[in-house]
Structure formats: C-alpha cells, structure tokens
N, CA, C and O atoms as CSV, one atom per row, in Angstrom:
chain,resi,resn,atom,element,x,y,z
A,1,MET,N,N,0.837,-1.183,0.000
A,1,MET,CA,C,0.000,0.000,0.000
A,1,MET,C,C,0.884,1.248,0.000
A,1,MET,O,O,1.846,1.341,0.762
A,2,ASN,N,N,0.553,2.179,-0.842
A,2,ASN,CA,C,1.256,3.450,-0.937
A,2,ASN,C,C,0.991,4.267,0.331
A,2,ASN,O,O,-0.093,4.190,0.909
A,3,LYS,N,N,1.988,5.051,0.762
A,3,LYS,CA,C,1.807,5.826,1.994
A,3,LYS,C,C,0.776,6.944,1.851
A,3,LYS,O,O,0.331,7.503,2.853
A,4,TYR,N,N,0.398,7.273,0.634
A,4,TYR,CA,C,-0.608,8.304,0.416
A,4,TYR,C,C,-2.009,7.731,0.181
A,4,TYR,O,O,-2.952,8.496,-0.020
A,5,ASP,N,N,-2.164,6.413,0.200
A,5,ASP,CA,C,-3.466,5.793,-0.053
A,5,ASP,C,C,-4.519,6.224,0.957
A,5,ASP,O,O,-5.659,6.493,0.578
A,6,ASP,N,N,-4.161,6.295,2.233
A,6,ASP,CA,C,-5.118,6.715,3.263
A,6,ASP,C,C,-5.583,8.146,3.021
A,6,ASP,O,O,-6.765,8.458,3.161
A,7,ILE,N,N,-4.651,9.001,2.660
A,7,ILE,CA,C,-4.983,10.402,2.405
A,7,ILE,C,C,-5.882,10.507,1.172
A,7,ILE,O,O,-6.875,11.234,1.191
A,8,LYS,N,N,-5.545,9.796,0.119
A,8,LYS,CA,C,-6.353,9.820,-1.110
A,8,LYS,C,C,-7.755,9.282,-0.836
A,8,LYS,O,O,-8.738,9.826,-1.338
A,9,ARG,N,N,-7.850,8.215,-0.042
A,9,ARG,CA,C,-9.148,7.641,0.289
A,9,ARG,C,C,-9.990,8.650,1.077
A,9,ARG,O,O,-11.189,8.788,0.833
A,10,TYR,N,N,-9.361,9.350,2.016
A,10,TYR,CA,C,-10.057,10.371,2.806
A,10,TYR,C,C,-10.585,11.488,1.900
A,10,TYR,O,O,-11.741,11.897,2.010
A,11,ILE,N,N,-9.727,11.969,1.013
A,11,ILE,CA,C,-10.107,13.058,0.115
A,11,ILE,C,C,-11.239,12.618,-0.818
A,11,ILE,O,O,-12.173,13.382,-1.060
A,12,THR,N,N,-11.160,11.405,-1.335
A,12,THR,CA,C,-12.208,10.878,-2.203
A,12,THR,C,C,-13.536,10.812,-1.468
A,12,THR,O,O,-14.575,11.175,-2.020
A,13,THR,N,N,-13.506,10.351,-0.226
A,13,THR,CA,C,-14.723,10.255,0.574
A,13,THR,C,C,-15.335,11.629,0.801
A,13,THR,O,O,-16.550,11.796,0.685
A,14,VAL,N,N,-14.511,12.604,1.121
A,14,VAL,CA,C,-15.006,13.966,1.335
A,14,VAL,C,C,-15.617,14.512,0.046
A,14,VAL,O,O,-16.707,15.084,0.066
A,15,CYS,N,N,-14.927,14.340,-1.053
A,15,CYS,CA,C,-15.392,14.905,-2.320
A,15,CYS,C,C,-16.668,14.234,-2.827
A,15,CYS,O,O,-17.418,14.849,-3.585
A,16,GLU,N,N,-16.929,13.000,-2.431
A,16,GLU,CA,C,-18.166,12.335,-2.821
A,16,GLU,C,C,-19.390,13.033,-2.223
A,16,GLU,O,O,-20.503,12.868,-2.723
A,17,HIS,N,N,-19.191,13.804,-1.167
A,17,HIS,CA,C,-20.286,14.507,-0.504
A,17,HIS,C,C,-20.534,15.902,-1.091
A,17,HIS,O,O,-21.468,16.593,-0.683
A,18,ILE,N,N,-19.709,16.303,-2.032
A,18,ILE,CA,C,-19.877,17.612,-2.676
A,18,ILE,C,C,-20.810,17.433,-3.866
A,18,ILE,O,O,-20.508,16.683,-4.794
A,19,ARG,N,N,-21.940,18.122,-3.835
A,19,ARG,CA,C,-22.940,17.947,-4.889
A,19,ARG,C,C,-22.490,18.485,-6.244
A,19,ARG,O,O,-22.725,17.859,-7.277
A,20,TRP,N,N,-21.854,19.629,-6.232
A,20,TRP,CA,C,-21.432,20.262,-7.482
A,20,TRP,C,C,-20.153,19.590,-7.964
A,20,TRP,O,O,-19.074,19.835,-7.424
A,21,LYS,N,N,-20.273,18.756,-8.967
A,21,LYS,CA,C,-19.158,17.925,-9.422
A,21,LYS,C,C,-17.962,18.740,-9.909
A,21,LYS,O,O,-16.818,18.301,-9.784
A,22,LYS,N,N,-18.221,19.919,-10.459
A,22,LYS,CA,C,-17.120,20.753,-10.950
A,22,LYS,C,C,-16.239,21.259,-9.812
A,22,LYS,O,O,-15.073,21.586,-10.032
A,23,ALA,N,N,-16.782,21.325,-8.604
A,23,ALA,CA,C,-16.010,21.821,-7.460
A,23,ALA,C,C,-15.159,20.738,-6.818
A,23,ALA,O,O,-14.273,21.042,-6.019
A,24,ARG,N,N,-15.410,19.499,-7.150
A,24,ARG,CA,C,-14.698,18.388,-6.496
A,24,ARG,C,C,-13.191,18.428,-6.717
A,24,ARG,O,O,-12.423,18.198,-5.782
A,25,LEU,N,N,-12.765,18.716,-7.933
A,25,LEU,CA,C,-11.325,18.733,-8.220
A,25,LEU,C,C,-10.619,19.830,-7.438
A,25,LEU,O,O,-9.545,19.607,-6.878
A,26,THR,N,N,-11.222,21.016,-7.399
A,26,THR,CA,C,-10.644,22.124,-6.644
A,26,THR,C,C,-10.583,21.800,-5.164
A,26,THR,O,O,-9.580,22.065,-4.501
A,27,ALA,N,N,-11.666,21.222,-4.647
A,27,ALA,CA,C,-11.702,20.845,-3.232
A,27,ALA,C,C,-10.660,19.767,-2.934
A,27,ALA,O,O,-9.977,19.826,-1.912
A,28,ALA,N,N,-10.540,18.794,-3.817
A,28,ALA,CA,C,-9.559,17.718,-3.618
A,28,ALA,C,C,-8.139,18.270,-3.598
A,28,ALA,O,O,-7.326,17.876,-2.762
A,29,ASP,N,N,-7.842,19.182,-4.520
A,29,ASP,CA,C,-6.505,19.784,-4.548
A,29,ASP,C,C,-6.232,20.564,-3.262
A,29,ASP,O,O,-5.149,20.457,-2.686
A,30,GLY,N,N,-7.204,21.339,-2.819
A,30,GLY,CA,C,-7.037,22.122,-1.599
A,30,GLY,C,C,-6.859,21.245,-0.369
A,30,GLY,O,O,-6.006,21.517,0.475
A,31,LEU,N,N,-7.662,20.194,-0.269
A,31,LEU,CA,C,-7.541,19.272,0.865
A,31,LEU,C,C,-6.185,18.568,0.868
A,31,LEU,O,O,-5.532,18.454,1.906
A,32,GLU,N,N,-5.773,18.098,-0.306
A,32,GLU,CA,C,-4.487,17.397,-0.385
A,32,GLU,C,C,-3.336,18.312,0.020
A,32,GLU,O,O,-2.452,17.912,0.779
A,33,THR,N,N,-3.353,19.535,-0.488
A,33,THR,CA,C,-2.306,20.496,-0.137
A,33,THR,C,C,-2.288,20.760,1.361
A,33,THR,O,O,-1.226,20.766,1.982
A,34,HIS,N,N,-3.459,20.978,1.936
A,34,HIS,CA,C,-3.549,21.252,3.370
A,34,HIS,C,C,-3.045,20.067,4.199
A,34,HIS,O,O,-2.254,20.245,5.125
A,35,ILE,N,N,-3.501,18.872,3.866
A,35,ILE,CA,C,-3.113,17.690,4.637
A,35,ILE,C,C,-1.611,17.443,4.529
A,35,ILE,O,O,-0.957,17.165,5.534
A,36,LEU,N,N,-1.066,17.540,3.336
A,36,LEU,CA,C,0.369,17.306,3.168
A,36,LEU,C,C,1.203,18.390,3.850
A,36,LEU,O,O,2.267,18.098,4.397
A,37,ASP,N,N,0.728,19.641,3.824
A,37,ASP,CA,C,1.426,20.719,4.535
A,37,ASP,C,C,1.412,20.478,6.042
A,37,ASP,O,O,2.432,20.631,6.715
A,38,GLN,N,N,0.236,20.098,6.568
A,38,GLN,CA,C,0.125,19.802,8.002
A,38,GLN,C,C,1.034,18.645,8.384
A,38,GLN,O,O,1.741,18.694,9.391
A,39,ARG,N,N,1.003,17.610,7.565
A,39,ARG,CA,C,1.830,16.431,7.819
A,39,ARG,C,C,3.313,16.803,7.801
A,39,ARG,O,O,4.079,16.362,8.658
A,40,GLY,N,N,3.710,17.615,6.824
A,40,GLY,CA,C,5.097,18.053,6.734
A,40,GLY,C,C,5.525,18.856,7.953
A,40,GLY,O,O,6.637,18.689,8.453
A,41,ALA,N,N,4.641,19.727,8.431
A,41,ALA,CA,C,4.950,20.526,9.615
A,41,ALA,C,C,5.100,19.632,10.844
A,41,ALA,O,O,5.979,19.860,11.675
A,42,LEU,N,N,4.254,18.626,10.961
A,42,LEU,CA,C,4.354,17.707,12.104
A,42,LEU,C,C,5.626,16.871,12.035
A,42,LEU,O,O,6.237,16.579,13.063
A,43,ILE,N,N,6.022,16.488,10.835
A,43,ILE,CA,C,7.267,15.729,10.665
A,43,ILE,C,C,8.463,16.589,11.059
A,43,ILE,O,O,9.415,16.095,11.664
A,44,LEU,N,N,8.414,17.875,10.718
A,44,LEU,CA,C,9.513,18.782,11.088
A,44,LEU,C,C,9.636,18.952,12.598
A,44,LEU,O,O,10.717,19.260,13.100
A,45,THR,N,N,8.539,18.755,13.326
A,45,THR,CA,C,8.592,18.868,14.787
A,45,THR,C,C,9.093,17.581,15.431
A,45,THR,O,O,9.249,17.513,16.651
A,46,GLY,N,N,9.346,16.552,14.605
A,46,GLY,CA,C,9.906,15.315,15.132
A,46,GLY,C,C,8.962,14.131,15.107
A,46,GLY,O,O,9.343,13.036,15.522
A,47,MET,N,N,7.747,14.319,14.636
A,47,MET,CA,C,6.783,13.214,14.577
A,47,MET,C,C,7.129,12.318,13.390
A,47,MET,O,O,7.589,12.799,12.355
A,48,GLU,N,N,6.906,11.025,13.545
A,48,GLU,CA,C,7.167,10.091,12.451
A,48,GLU,C,C,6.127,10.257,11.351
A,48,GLU,O,O,5.005,10.691,11.614
A,49,SER,N,N,6.493,9.917,10.131
A,49,SER,CA,C,5.650,10.126,8.962
A,49,SER,C,C,4.274,9.470,9.098
A,49,SER,O,O,3.258,10.122,8.858
A,50,ASP,N,N,4.228,8.210,9.475
A,50,ASP,CA,C,2.940,7.519,9.599
A,50,ASP,C,C,2.098,8.094,10.733
A,50,ASP,O,O,0.876,8.186,10.613
A,51,ALA,N,N,2.733,8.477,11.816
A,51,ALA,CA,C,2.003,9.031,12.962
A,51,ALA,C,C,1.440,10.418,12.654
A,51,ALA,O,O,0.466,10.839,13.279
A,52,ALA,N,N,2.033,11.126,11.708
A,52,ALA,CA,C,1.608,12.492,11.383
A,52,ALA,C,C,0.348,12.530,10.520
A,52,ALA,O,O,-0.269,13.587,10.386
A,53,LYS,N,N,-0.045,11.400,9.934
A,53,LYS,CA,C,-1.233,11.397,9.071
A,53,LYS,C,C,-2.519,11.667,9.851
A,53,LYS,O,O,-3.358,12.452,9.408
A,54,ALA,N,N,-2.678,11.028,10.997
A,54,ALA,CA,C,-3.929,11.150,11.765
A,54,ALA,C,C,-4.215,12.583,12.209
A,54,ALA,O,O,-5.321,13.071,11.976
A,55,PRO,N,N,-3.263,13.278,12.841
A,55,PRO,CA,C,-3.557,14.665,13.245
A,55,PRO,C,C,-3.784,15.592,12.053
A,55,PRO,O,O,-4.495,16.590,12.174
A,56,SER,N,N,-3.192,15.274,10.913
A,56,SER,CA,C,-3.359,16.115,9.726
A,56,SER,C,C,-4.797,16.110,9.240
A,56,SER,O,O,-5.300,17.137,8.782
A,57,THR,N,N,-5.464,14.970,9.333
A,57,THR,CA,C,-6.862,14.906,8.911
A,57,THR,C,C,-7.809,15.207,10.065
A,57,THR,O,O,-8.943,15.622,9.827
A,58,ALA,N,N,-7.383,15.013,11.295
A,58,ALA,CA,C,-8.253,15.275,12.455
A,58,ALA,C,C,-8.649,16.742,12.517
A,58,ALA,O,O,-9.765,17.062,12.928
A,59,SER,N,N,-7.757,17.636,12.118
A,59,SER,CA,C,-8.078,19.060,12.154
A,59,SER,C,C,-9.192,19.407,11.177
A,59,SER,O,O,-9.857,20.431,11.334
A,60,LEU,N,N,-9.399,18.570,10.178
A,60,LEU,CA,C,-10.457,18.812,9.196
A,60,LEU,C,C,-11.773,18.150,9.575
A,60,LEU,O,O,-12.825,18.536,9.065
A,61,THR,N,N,-11.736,17.166,10.455
A,61,THR,CA,C,-12.934,16.393,10.758
A,61,THR,C,C,-13.609,16.813,12.047
A,61,THR,O,O,-14.644,16.252,12.408
A,62,GLY,N,N,-13.051,17.784,12.747
A,62,GLY,CA,C,-13.670,18.244,13.981
A,62,GLY,C,C,-13.294,17.418,15.197
A,62,GLY,O,O,-13.969,17.478,16.224
A,63,ARG,N,N,-12.225,16.653,15.088
A,63,ARG,CA,C,-11.825,15.805,16.207
A,63,ARG,C,C,-10.779,16.444,17.104
A,63,ARG,O,O,-10.308,15.807,18.045
A,64,THR,N,N,-10.407,17.687,16.834
A,64,THR,CA,C,-9.467,18.373,17.716
A,64,THR,C,C,-10.262,19.266,18.665
A,64,THR,O,O,-11.339,19.733,18.296
A,65,PRO,N,N,-9.770,19.514,19.860
A,65,PRO,CA,C,-10.515,20.357,20.812
A,65,PRO,C,C,-10.870,21.734,20.254
A,65,PRO,O,O,-11.978,22.223,20.474
A,66,ARG,N,N,-9.944,22.360,19.540
A,66,ARG,CA,C,-10.193,23.693,18.991
A,66,ARG,C,C,-11.313,23.657,17.951
A,66,ARG,O,O,-12.178,24.534,17.938
A,67,THR,N,N,-11.299,22.657,17.090
A,67,THR,CA,C,-12.326,22.550,16.067
A,67,THR,C,C,-13.680,22.225,16.685
A,67,THR,O,O,-14.697,22.785,16.275
A,68,LYS,N,N,-13.704,21.331,17.663
A,68,LYS,CA,C,-14.958,21.000,18.335
A,68,LYS,C,C,-15.578,22.238,18.968
A,68,LYS,O,O,-16.789,22.441,18.880
A,69,ALA,N,N,-14.757,23.065,19.606
A,69,ALA,CA,C,-15.262,24.282,20.241
A,69,ALA,C,C,-15.818,25.246,19.191
A,69,ALA,O,O,-16.855,25.874,19.407
A,70,ALA,N,N,-15.139,25.359,18.076
A,70,ALA,CA,C,-15.601,26.257,17.014
A,70,ALA,C,C,-16.927,25.779,16.428
A,70,ALA,O,O,-17.785,26.592,16.082
A,71,LEU,N,N,-17.092,24.472,16.318
A,71,LEU,CA,C,-18.337,23.941,15.774
A,71,LEU,C,C,-19.507,24.115,16.737
A,71,LEU,O,O,-20.656,24.199,16.305
A,72,ARG,N,N,-19.229,24.170,18.029
A,72,ARG,CA,C,-20.277,24.336,19.029
A,72,ARG,C,C,-20.725,25.780,19.178
A,72,ARG,O,O,-21.820,26.035,19.679
A,73,ARG,N,N,-19.891,26.740,18.748
A,73,ARG,CA,C,-20.237,28.154,18.881
A,73,ARG,C,C,-21.456,28.486,18.039
A,73,ARG,O,O,-21.595,27.982,16.925
A,74,PRO,N,N,-22.342,29.331,18.557
A,74,PRO,CA,C,-23.518,29.715,17.757
A,74,PRO,C,C,-23.090,30.531,16.534
A,74,PRO,O,O,-22.146,31.320,16.592
A,75,LYS,N,N,-23.793,30.325,15.451
A,75,LYS,CA,C,-23.498,31.050,14.221
A,75,LYS,C,C,-24.107,32.446,14.287
A,75,LYS,O,O,-25.209,32.633,14.803
A,76,ARG,N,N,-23.379,33.411,13.762
A,76,ARG,CA,C,-23.890,34.784,13.719
A,76,ARG,C,C,-24.691,34.960,12.434
A,76,ARG,O,O,-24.357,34.406,11.387
A,77,ALA,N,N,-25.735,35.730,12.543
A,77,ALA,CA,C,-26.599,35.963,11.370
A,77,ALA,C,C,-26.048,37.037,10.473
A,77,ALA,O,O,-26.650,37.354,9.447
C-alpha cells in the first residue's frame, strides 16, 4: 500500500459529498495540499511520517478540541 493511499481515500470520501461535481477537483486539490502541509509541519517537529497522518486529517474532521469548540459556537446571522 502506498503511503498516500489513506490520504487519497479520505479526500475521495469527502469529495463524494460535494454535490457540485465541478467543485470536487478544486476541493480535492485544496484538501491534499492542506493535509500534506500539516503532515510536513508535524514531521519537522519530530513526529514520524505515519504518525503524522492522523492529526493532519483530524483538524479537518472536527476531532481536535479547537475545532470542536468552534463547531459548538452559535453562528452569527
């Protein structure tokens, strides 16, 4: 298995939920760039490559404390 298979699978799953098919490619590119940048930053701090994948996608899925708090905040009109 390629080390990017998990990331590609995640991005594919996210993009399947986007109704406007023309936006999927742009969204996929943006997600991939963000995840790989996050992963690279975590690797630079000393985290191993495989271990850095989970936190890179967790920030997008609402599984981090900061993201959970932001999702719970009431929306302004």
